[in-house]
KEDOMI-298611 format. One record per residue (C-alpha): z, x, y. Coordinates in steps of 0.2 Angstrom, whole numbers, padded with zeros to 4 digits, always signed. Each point is the difference from the previous one (the first is absolute). Layout:
REM residues N
ZXY/...
REM end
This chain:
REM residues 918
+0527+0456+0212/-0002+0012+0016/-0015+0011+0003/+0004+0019-0001/-0010+0011+0011/-0008+0014-0007/+0011+0014+0008/-0014+0013-0002/-0012-0010+0012/+0001+0006+0017/-0002-0018+0007/+0012-0007-0010/+0011-0013+0010/+0014-0011-0004/-0003-0018-0003/+0001-0010+0016/+0015-0013+0002/-0006-0017+0000/+0012-0013+0008/+0000-0019-0005/-0014-0004+0012/-0011+0012-0008/+0001+0012+0014/-0001+0020-0004/+0009+0013+0009/-0003+0019-0002/+0016+0009-0006/-0006+0017+0006/+0000+0005+0017/-0010-0005+0015/-0018+0007+0002/+0001+0008+0017/-0014+0012-0002/-0012-0008+0013/+0014-0002+0012/-0001+0018+0008/-0019-0001+0002/+0000-0016+0010/+0014+0005+0010/-0010+0017+0004/-0014-0009+0005/+0009-0013+0010/+0010+0014+0010/-0017+0011+0002/-0009-0016+0008/+0014-0004+0011/+0000+0018+0007/-0019+0004+0002/-0007-0017+0007/+0000+0007+0018/+0002+0019-0004/-0013+0012+0007/-0014+0002-0011/+0004+0019-0004/+0018-0004-0007/-0007-0016-0010/-0014+0012-0008/+0012+0014-0003/+0013-0011-0008/-0014-0008-0012/-0007+0018-0004/+0017+0007-0004/+0006-0016-0010/-0016+0000-0010/-0001+0018-0004/+0018+0001-0006/-0003-0016-0010/-0014+0009-0009/+0008+0015-0002/+0015-0008-0009/-0013-0009-0011/-0008+0016-0005/+0015+0008-0006/+0004+0000-0018/+0016+0004-0009/+0004+0018-0005/-0002-0004-0018/-0018-0005+0001/-0015+0012-0001/+0011+0015-0002/-0008+0017-0002/+0013+0012-0007/-0014+0012-0005/-0006+0002+0017/+0017-0002+0011/+0015+0009-0004/+0017+0004+0009/+0002+0019+0002/+0013+0007-0012/+0016+0008+0005/+0009+0014-0009/+0007-0006-0017/-0008-0017+0003/-0018-0002-0005/-0012-0012+0010/-0001-0018-0002/-0016-0010+0002/-0001-0008+0018/-0005-0018-0003/-0009-0007+0015/-0010-0017+0003/-0017-0003+0006/+0008+0002+0018/+0013+0013-0005/-0002+0010+0016/+0007-0016+0009/+0015-0002-0011/+0010+0013+0009/+0003-0009+0016/-0001-0017-0007/+0010+0004-0017/+0008-0018+0002/-0017-0006-0004/-0002+0009-0016/+0019+0002-0006/+0012-0014-0005/-0005-0011+0015/-0018-0001-0005/+0002-0018-0002/+0001-0003+0017/-0017+0008+0004/-0009-0015-0004/+0011-0010+0011/-0001+0012+0016/-0019+0002-0002/-0002-0019+0000/+0010-0001+0015/-0009+0013+0009/-0017-0007-0005/+0005-0018+0006/+0007+0007+0016/-0017+0009+0003/-0009-0016-0003/+0011-0008+0011/-0002+0012+0014/-0020-0001-0002/+0001-0019+0001/+0012-0001+0014/-0011+0014+0010/-0016-0010-0002/+0009-0016+0005/+0009+0007+0015/-0016+0008+0006/-0010-0015-0002/+0011-0008+0013/-0001+0015+0011/-0019+0003-0001/-0015-0008+0010/+0001-0006+0019/+0013-0014-0001/+0016+0012+0003/-0009+0009+0015/-0006-0017+0007/+0019-0007-0002/+0007+0017+0010/-0013-0005+0014/+0005-0019-0002/-0018-0003+0000/-0007-0019+0002/-0011-0004-0014/-0010-0013-0008/+0003+0001-0019/-0003-0008-0017/+0015-0001-0010/+0004-0006-0018/+0017-0008-0002/+0009+0008-0015/+0016-0010-0001/+0008-0017+0004/+0003-0001+0019/+0018-0002+0006/+0010-0004+0015/+0010+0014+0010/+0019-0004-0001/+0006-0008+0018/+0010+0013+0010/+0009-0002+0016/-0004+0013+0013/+0012-0001+0014/+0000-0018+0005/-0016-0005-0007/-0006-0002-0018/-0014+0012-0005/-0016-0011-0004/-0003-0002-0019/-0017+0007-0005/-0009-0002-0016/-0001+0017-0011/-0014+0005-0012/-0004+0015-0009/-0019+0003+0001/-0013+0012-0003/-0012+0006+0013/-0018+0001-0006/-0009+0004+0016/+0006+0004+0018/-0009-0003+0015/+0003+0008+0016/-0002-0004+0018/-0015+0010+0002/-0009-0007-0014/+0004+0014-0013/+0004-0007-0018/+0007+0008-0014/+0002-0006-0019/+0017+0004-0007/+0014-0006-0012/+0016+0002+0008/+0016-0010-0002/+0007-0009+0016/+0014-0013+0005/-0008-0014+0009/+0011-0007+0014/-0006-0019+0006/+0010-0007+0015/+0003-0018+0001/-0015-0001+0013/-0012+0005-0010/-0013-0014-0006/-0003-0004-0017/-0015+0010-0009/-0015-0009+0001/-0015+0001-0012/+0007-0014-0012/+0015-0003-0011/-0005+0008-0015/+0012+0015+0003/+0015-0011+0003/+0012-0006-0013/+0018-0006+0005/-0002-0008+0017/+0018-0006+0001/+0009+0010+0013/+0016+0006-0007/+0017-0005+0007/+0004+0017+0009/-0016-0004+0010/+0008-0016+0006/+0010+0009+0014/-0016+0003+0007/-0014-0011+0007/-0009-0009-0014/-0018+0005+0001/-0014-0001-0012/-0005+0018+0004/+0016+0007-0009/-0001-0012-0015/-0018+0006-0002/+0005+0018+0000/+0015-0003-0012/-0012-0009-0013/-0012+0015-0001/-0003+0006-0017/-0001+0017-0007/-0018+0008+0000/-0005-0011+0014/-0010+0010+0013/+0001-0003+0019/-0009+0007+0015/+0013+0003+0014/+0003+0008+0016/+0017+0009+0004/+0008+0016+0005/+0005+0013-0012/+0017+0009+0001/+0010+0012-0012/+0009-0005-0015/+0018-0006+0005/+0007+0011-0013/-0005+0016-0007/-0002+0004-0019/-0008-0019-0003/-0015-0005-0008/-0006-0006+0018/-0011+0010+0010/+0001-0010+0015/+0005-0016+0008/-0014-0012+0006/+0006-0013+0012/-0014-0013+0000/-0005-0009+0017/-0006-0016+0003/-0017+0006+0008/-0013+0003-0009/+0005-0016-0010/+0005+0005-0018/-0011-0006-0014/+0000+0001-0018/-0016+0008-0006/+0003-0002-0020/+0011-0010-0009/+0014+0006-0013/-0006+0005-0018/+0000-0013-0016/+0017+0006-0006/+0008-0001+0017/-0008-0018+0003/+0006-0005-0016/+0018+0006+0002/-0001-0007+0018/-0003-0018-0008/+0014+0002-0013/+0013+0004+0012/-0007-0013+0013/+0001-0013-0015/+0019+0005-0004/+0005-0002+0019/-0008-0017+0000/+0009-0004-0016/+0016+0006+0008/-0003-0010+0017/+0013-0015-0004/+0013+0011-0007/+0016+0002+0009/+0000+0013+0013/+0008+0015-0009/-0010-0003-0016/-0015-0002+0009/+0002+0016+0009/+0007+0010-0015/-0011-0006-0014/-0016+0008+0005/+0008+0016+0003/+0009+0000-0017/-0017-0003-0009/-0012+0010+0010/+0009+0009+0014/-0006-0012+0013/+0013+0000+0013/-0008-0008+0014/+0012-0015+0001/+0015+0011-0002/+0010-0002+0016/+0010+0015+0008/+0016-0009-0004/-0004-0002-0018/-0006+0017-0002/+0015+0007+0009/+0010-0009-0014/-0009+0008-0014/+0001+0017+0008/+0020-0001+0002/+0001-0006-0018/-0011+0014-0007/-0012-0015-0006/-0015+0007+0009/-0007+0006-0015/-0004-0017-0006/-0011-0003+0016/-0011+0014-0006/-0010-0002-0015/+0007+0014-0013/+0001+0005-0017/+0012-0016-0005/-0015-0013+0004/-0012+0009-0012/+0013+0003-0013/+0004-0020+0000/-0020-0003-0002/-0002+0014-0013/+0017-0006-0010/-0007-0018+0000/-0017+0006-0008/+0007+0013-0013/+0019-0004-0001/+0013+0013+0001/-0007+0017+0001/+0012+0006-0016/-0009-0013-0011/-0018+0004+0006/-0005+0009-0017/+0011-0011-0011/-0006-0014-0011/+0013-0012+0008/-0007+0004+0018/+0000-0014+0011/-0008-0006+0015/-0016-0010+0004/-0011+0013-0008/+0005-0003-0018/-0001-0019+0002/-0017+0001+0006/-0005+0011-0014/-0004+0016+0009/+0001+0017-0008/+0010+0013+0007/-0016+0010+0008/-0006-0017+0007/+0018-0004+0008/-0002+0017+0007/-0017-0004+0008/+0007-0017+0006/+0014+0008+0007/-0009+0014+0009/-0012-0014+0008/+0016-0009+0006/+0007+0017+0007/-0018+0002+0009/+0002-0018+0008/+0018+0003+0004/-0005+0015+0011/-0015-0008+0009/+0010-0017+0004/+0015+0009+0005/-0010+0015+0010/+0003+0018-0006/+0016+0004+0009/+0010+0014-0006/+0012-0011-0010/-0014-0010-0009/-0010+0016-0004/+0016+0008-0007/+0003-0016-0012/-0019+0000-0004/+0000+0019-0004/+0015-0003-0012/-0008-0015-0008/-0016+0010-0003/+0009+0014-0009/+0011-0012-0010/-0016-0011-0004/-0009+0016-0007/+0014+0005-0011/+0000-0018-0007/-0019+0001-0002/+0001+0016-0009/+0015-0005-0011/+0010+0014+0004/+0019+0001+0005/+0003-0004+0018/+0013+0007+0011/+0002-0007+0017/+0008+0015+0008/-0016+0011-0003/-0011-0016+0005/+0010+0000+0016/-0004+0019+0004/-0018-0001-0006/-0001-0016+0013/+0008+0011+0014/-0010+0015-0004/-0017-0010+0000/+0004-0009+0016/+0006+0015+0010/-0016+0009-0006/-0011-0015+0005/+0008-0004+0016/+0013+0014+0007/+0005-0010+0015/+0010-0009-0013/+0011+0015-0001/+0007-0004+0017/+0002-0019-0002/+0018-0007-0002/-0007-0015-0008/-0007+0010-0014/+0016+0011-0001/+0011-0015-0001/-0012-0008-0013/+0002+0015-0011/+0018+0003+0003/+0004-0018-0006/-0012+0001-0014/+0008+0016-0006/+0017-0006+0001/-0004-0015-0011/-0008+0012-0013/+0014+0014+0000/+0017-0007+0007/+0000-0019-0003/-0001+0001-0020/+0014+0012+0000/+0011-0012+0011/-0005-0015-0009/+0006+0008-0016/+0016+0005+0008/+0003-0017+0007/-0004-0008-0018/+0012+0010-0009/+0014-0006+0013/-0005-0019-0006/-0011-0004+0015/-0013-0013-0006/-0017+0010-0003/-0012-0009+0011/+0014+0002+0014/+0002+0017-0004/-0018+0004+0001/-0002-0009+0017/+0015+0008+0007/-0005+0017-0006/-0017-0002+0006/+0006-0006+0018/+0012+0013+0002/-0010+0014-0006/-0014-0004+0012/+0012-0003+0014/+0008+0017-0002/-0015+0010-0002/-0011-0008+0015/+0017-0003+0012/-0001+0018+0007/-0019-0003+0005/+0004-0016+0007/+0013+0006+0010/-0013+0012+0009/-0011-0014+0004/+0014-0013+0006/+0015+0010+0004/+0010-0013-0010/+0006-0002-0017/+0001-0016-0008/+0016-0005-0008/-0007-0017-0008/-0017+0007-0008/+0006+0001-0017/+0006-0017-0002/-0014-0008+0011/-0012+0009-0011/+0008-0007-0016/+0000-0018+0007/-0017+0001+0007/-0008+0008-0017/+0004-0016-0010/-0014-0008+0011/-0013+0014+0003/-0008-0002-0017/-0002-0020+0000/-0007+0002+0019/-0011+0012-0005/-0008-0007-0014/-0001-0019+0007/-0007+0009+0016/-0013+0008-0009/-0005-0016-0009/-0002-0009+0018/-0011+0016+0005/-0010-0003-0015/-0002-0017+0001/-0002-0003+0017/-0019+0002+0002/-0002-0011-0016/+0012-0014+0001/+0011-0001+0016/+0011-0015-0005/+0004+0011-0015/+0003+0016+0012/+0011-0010+0010/+0011-0006-0014/+0002+0018-0006/+0003+0006+0017/+0014-0015+0002/+0008+0006-0016/-0001+0019+0007/+0008-0006+0016/+0017-0002-0008/+0003+0017-0006/-0007+0006+0015/+0011-0009+0012/+0014+0007-0012/-0005+0018+0004/-0001-0004+0019/+0017-0009-0001/+0008+0016-0009/-0008+0010+0014/+0008-0011+0014/+0017-0002-0008/+0001+0019-0003/-0006+0006+0017/+0013-0014+0009/+0015+0009-0008/+0009+0009+0014/+0001+0016-0013/-0017+0000-0007/-0003+0018+0006/+0007+0014+0008/-0008+0011+0013/-0005+0018-0006/-0009+0016+0007/-0019-0003-0001/-0004+0018-0005/-0003+0010-0015/+0017+0010+0001/+0008-0019+0001/-0011-0004-0016/+0006+0015-0009/+0018-0005+0005/-0003-0017-0007/-0006+0007-0016/+0016+0010-0002/+0011-0016+0004/-0011-0010-0013/+0003+0013-0014/+0018+0000+0004/+0001-0018+0000/-0010+0000-0018/+0012+0013-0007/+0016-0010+0006/-0008-0015-0006/-0002+0006-0020/+0019+0004+0002/+0005-0017+0008/-0010-0010-0013/+0014+0005-0013/+0013-0008+0012/-0004-0019+0002/+0015-0002+0012/-0006+0014+0012/-0019-0008-0002/+0007-0018+0006/+0010+0008+0014/-0015+0010+0005/-0012-0016+0000/+0013-0010+0011/+0000+0015+0013/-0020+0000-0001/+0000-0019+0002/+0012+0000+0017/-0011+0015+0006/-0015-0010-0001/+0005-0018+0006/+0013+0008+0012/+0010-0015+0004/+0004-0002+0018/+0019-0002-0002/+0000+0016-0011/-0012+0009+0011/+0009-0004+0016/+0017+0008-0008/-0009+0016-0005/-0012+0004+0014/+0008-0011+0014/-0018-0007+0004/-0001-0013+0007/+0017+0000+0007/+0010-0016+0000/-0003-0013+0013/-0016+0009+0006/-0007-0010+0015/-0017+0010+0004/-0009+0013-0010/-0014+0012+0005/-0012+0005-0016/-0007+0016-0001/-0018-0003-0002/-0007+0016+0008/-0010-0003+0016/+0003-0018+0003/+0012-0015+0002/+0009-0010-0013/+0017-0007+0004/+0011-0013-0008/+0013-0012+0008/+0013-0007-0013/-0001-0019-0002/+0012-0003-0015/+0002+0005-0017/-0017+0008-0006/-0009-0007+0015/-0005+0009+0015/-0013-0003+0014/-0012+0015+0000/-0007+0006+0016/-0018+0010-0004/-0005+0007-0017/-0003+0017+0003/-0016+0010-0004/+0002+0001-0019/+0004-0015-0013/+0009+0012-0012/+0012+0005+0014/+0006-0016+0007/+0001-0007-0017/+0012+0015-0005/+0010-0003+0015/+0001-0019-0002/+0005+0002-0018/+0015+0012+0003/+0006-0012+0014/+0000-0014-0013/-0012-0011+0010/-0007-0013-0011/-0004-0014+0013/-0008+0002+0017/+0003-0016+0010/-0012+0008+0013/-0013+0016+0001/-0002+0004+0018/-0015+0011+0004/+0003+0006+0017/-0019+0006+0001/-0015+0002-0010/-0001+0020+0000/+0000+0008-0018/+0015+0009+0000/+0009-0017+0003/-0010-0011-0012/-0009+0009-0012/+0016-0001-0012/-0001-0018-0001/-0003-0001-0019/+0015+0010-0003/+0011-0013+0010/-0009-0015-0010/+0003+0009-0017/+0012-0010-0011/+0008-0009+0015/+0000-0017+0008/-0007+0000+0018/+0003-0016+0009/-0010+0003+0016/-0010+0014+0009/+0001+0002+0019/-0013+0010+0010/-0005+0005+0017/-0014-0011+0009/-0011+0016+0003/-0010+0002-0017/-0005+0017+0002/-0004+0011-0010/-0011-0014-0007/-0001+0006-0018/+0018+0002-0001/+0003-0017+0007/-0012-0009-0012/+0008+0011-0014/+0018-0008+0005/-0007-0017+0001/-0009+0000-0016/+0014+0007-0010/+0011-0014+0007/-0013-0013-0004/-0002+0006-0018/+0019-0002-0002/+0001-0016+0011/+0011+0008+0013/-0001-0009+0017/-0003+0012+0015/+0005-0003+0017/+0000+0008+0016/+0015+0007+0009/+0001-0003+0019/+0013+0003+0013/+0015-0012+0001/-0001-0005-0018/+0018-0001-0008/+0003+0000-0019/+0014+0001-0012/+0003+0004-0019/+0018+0003-0008/+0009+0012+0012/-0014+0004+0009/-0007-0007+0017/-0014+0007+0010/-0011-0003+0016/-0017+0006+0001/-0001+0010+0017/-0018+0005+0000/-0015-0003+0000/-0002-0014+0014/-0005-0018-0007/-0019-0004-0001/-0009-0016-0003/-0004-0006-0012/+0013+0006-0012/-0006+0005-0017/+0008-0008-0014/-0007+0001-0019/+0009-0013-0012/+0001+0005-0018/-0015+0000-0010/-0012-0004+0016/-0015+0009+0002/+0002+0015+0011/-0010+0000+0017/-0009+0014+0005/+0009+0014+0010/-0002-0002+0019/-0001+0018+0008/+0008+0004+0017/+0008-0015+0004/+0006-0002+0018/+0020-0001+0002/+0006-0013+0012/+0018+0006+0005/+0013-0006+0011/-0002+0010+0017/-0012+0013+0004/-0016+0000-0012/+0000+0012-0013/-0014+0004-0012/+0003+0012-0015/-0011+0015+0000/+0003+0001-0019/+0009-0006-0015/+0015+0011+0004/+0004-0010+0017/-0002-0017-0011/+0014+0005-0012/+0014-0013-0004/+0016+0006+0008/+0017-0009-0006/+0018+0000+0007/+0010-0005-0016/+0019-0004-0002/+0008+0003-0016/+0020+0002-0005/+0002+0003+0018/-0013+0014+0002/-0014-0001+0013/-0017+0009-0005/-0015+0002+0009/-0016+0002-0010/-0014+0005+0011/-0015+0003-0012/-0012+0012+0008/+0001-0007+0018/-0007+0014+0011/+0005+0002+0020/-0011-0013+0008/+0007-0013-0014/+0018+0007+0003/-0002-0002+0019/-0006-0018-0002/+0014-0004-0011/+0013+0006+0013/-0010-0011+0013/+0004-0015-0011/+0013-0012-0002/+0006+0007-0017/+0005+0017+0009/+0016-0007+0005/+0005+0000-0019/-0004+0018-0003/+0014+0009+0008/+0013+0010-0011/-0007-0004-0018/+0009+0008-0015/-0016+0006-0010/-0018+0005+0006/-0014+0001-0010/-0009+0013+0010/-0019-0006+0003/-0015+0008-0007/+0010+0012-0011/+0009+0008+0015/-0017+0007+0009/+0000+0007+0017/-0007-0018+0007/+0016-0008+0004/+0006-0007+0017/+0016+0008+0006/+0006-0016+0008/+0000-0010-0015/+0010+0014-0010/+0013+0000+0015/+0001-0019+0000/+0003-0002-0019/+0012+0015-0001/+0001-0001-0019/+0015+0007-0009/-0012+0004-0015/-0019+0004+0000/-0009+0000-0015/-0017+0008-0002/-0012-0002-0014/-0012+0014-0002/-0008+0010-0014/+0004+0018-0004/-0011+0012+0007/-0011-0012+0009/-0015+0006+0010/+0005-0010+0015/+0017+0009+0003/+0009-0016-0001/+0016-0001+0006/-0005+0008+0015/+0014+0012+0005/+0000-0007+0019/+0003-0018-0008/+0014+0006-0010/+0008+0009+0015/-0001-0016+0011/+0008-0010-0014/+0014+0013-0003/+0003+0001+0020/+0004-0019+0000/+0012+0002-0013/-0009-0005-0017/+0002+0008-0016/-0018+0003-0007/-0004+0000-0017/-0017+0002-0008/-0008-0004-0017/-0010+0016+0000/+0017+0011-0001/+0013-0013-0006/-0010-0010-0011/+0002-0020-0002/+0015-0006+0011/+0011-0014+0001/+0010-0008+0013/+0018-0008-0003/+0013-0005+0013/+0005-0014+0012/-0006+0006+0015/+0005-0004+0019/+0007+0013+0011/+0017+0001-0011/-0009-0002-0017/-0005+0014-0012/-0017+0003-0005/-0005+0011-0015/-0016+0006-0006/-0001+0006-0018/-0014+0011-0006/-0008-0001-0018/-0001+0018+0000/
REM end
């Protein structure tokens, strides 16, 4: 017998529907009353963080006054006094009472607040009051960053001795290529200045947030190891010389206090919570003056135990599992991180609400059953009451925040969990949307800087999509006979992607086409990897063998997630470029809405859905034959291709079906990998690196990604030393032999034959067999050429130059040779073979430093220049282009024409055709 609600009761509600699993769902509308106040606080905080004090005070005062005014208003039917107030009568019509409220004088200009729309009065008042609170909080936080002596010292670039407290985990800066050199990788850490002492001895105490930059030559902080946690240098640091100093800086735990010397500088970006940048110097030597707090030491030991437990796992699982569990990404290689970004799986590397949700669900069971007799989870099996369960879950949430560090996503997850736990403890009905809005409001008021955090925005958007859109989409899929669990997973992944994609496009200028299937495939492994990973984390301090067993079990799902990311990123059509701006985000949002509306209609026609699915698969996989027919790239029978990799060099010589000899790797792994993928290169018989400048070798991981590389050949001039060491280390890790190219060497593979023209031989010749230990680099070796003595002035003059023959074509590849080496090449015996080549890869990106006699002797029919658009060097130089054209060459350049491919037979009567990808 069903219960009949009392219709006279204003709180009467229909009976919630209960599914077979015991889940309850409200049939009424979604409770969105807290959403406008949360959004008002969020927007106000974002606008007023760096606003002038007068503007912030005015906004706060105005919103506060408006909110109080609306709360004091009462409806016109309350407290009416017709005996004291009456409207004047008109001829033939008696006067009527004028019924006003307690603030009746205000109802004139604000009749909407006293009339039919008085229901909105409380909502608008709440928005104004929350905006006022956010303005006050943001104004105080912004003023706190700008106050004190530190900003003025930073404007003067003052040299100081400071006491700082580390406030977050240190991390490495991203490796960047500037021209022909790679910018040094530095250790970065957010810290708080506690005291500042200038050169004149004046000292002042303060609490100012700064960004601390520690270069590779700064020694490790002295004073003991109590402030150090992880002492293992992450893989990203491997490109630089491995020093104990860098590992020690990376191992510092939050709350550690240091005394350092350095120079202050203004913050790199405006509107940030950082008041200045402190670049630490080696003198005076940095030292630890106080160790970290007890909770941070405990968190550090737990994280170190998890790293130890995962030490013997396969490479991907070893790197990924600590990131999944506690957000420790120190082992994530740039290559793996790039794969996660291209598949929109990067959220799995940042600890978020999903991690806490998995743990809470393990404890209390599904949320829909939390207050039911048939509730599941570990708590009822342990005999815990509802309130005891809430207390235990609260302690679990607190420990989760401490171990995982209070990052924005972690704080948001903890806040949502706290609100839900309070509702559970008080026995009240919970609503997740109000919980999310409350979490956003509290977090923005507590830390207004979150209002400008992209990570916080993505976290809230994803959670909101799961709560608002996913249930309806899941129900629609179930109505069309999609299995329930698959419908829920598909709806969740699609909803999160649809809402977050515009923001991701702003950050990466790219839209992933494989995000939904990759998230679906990875989702099945996230929960077991998280639970087993936390088990390893908890047992490591007590029983390391047990922790290693749990970590070994967790390594399987973690490896699956990494494999999904790598496979998705390797697809040729994994993503498309998109304008990385807010107008571009709005355009993507409009496209998404159109796709969703069209998808609702297409679901009624299975045939059209199948055809669309096939088209999407073809778009993502892009089979080479089909792509060649549609785009014309690469052209059939291509012999030589110049990749568009920006300001750098990466070229490919066709060596058979799916094979190519790669000459140089460019500055960016993603760009060279994309070029080789579109050319269909899966096998590299030889990778030749003409010299070790970063714009030729920094993209090496992109060439090695998903391809078999038989051998690497380089110049013998091992400078810059850090790049040469990086190449040798990466080759040794993959058991690829490394040899040195010398003039006179002749080789052949497939239809290709080539002869090394430069550099001259030296003794002894370096040859590193596969798997052998790599000898240290020998800087500044002296060449012993045939003929006049020549010593290179730098890496450019030691570039490997080749004369290639393929399909009747003669190609001259000059690397980055400059006039001294070009003139020496003209004096060498090889000069006799340089006359009248078909194709010239112009040296040094077409710079002005060319030898006219070499250009005149080569007399190429086609000259190809690899240069970046709008590069600061002016490459290619107008004089060089003019000289080439004066000699009868057709000049093509990647900065204007994009990637280039050469076809033809060559010779005086042969035809040469150059196809541009654009």
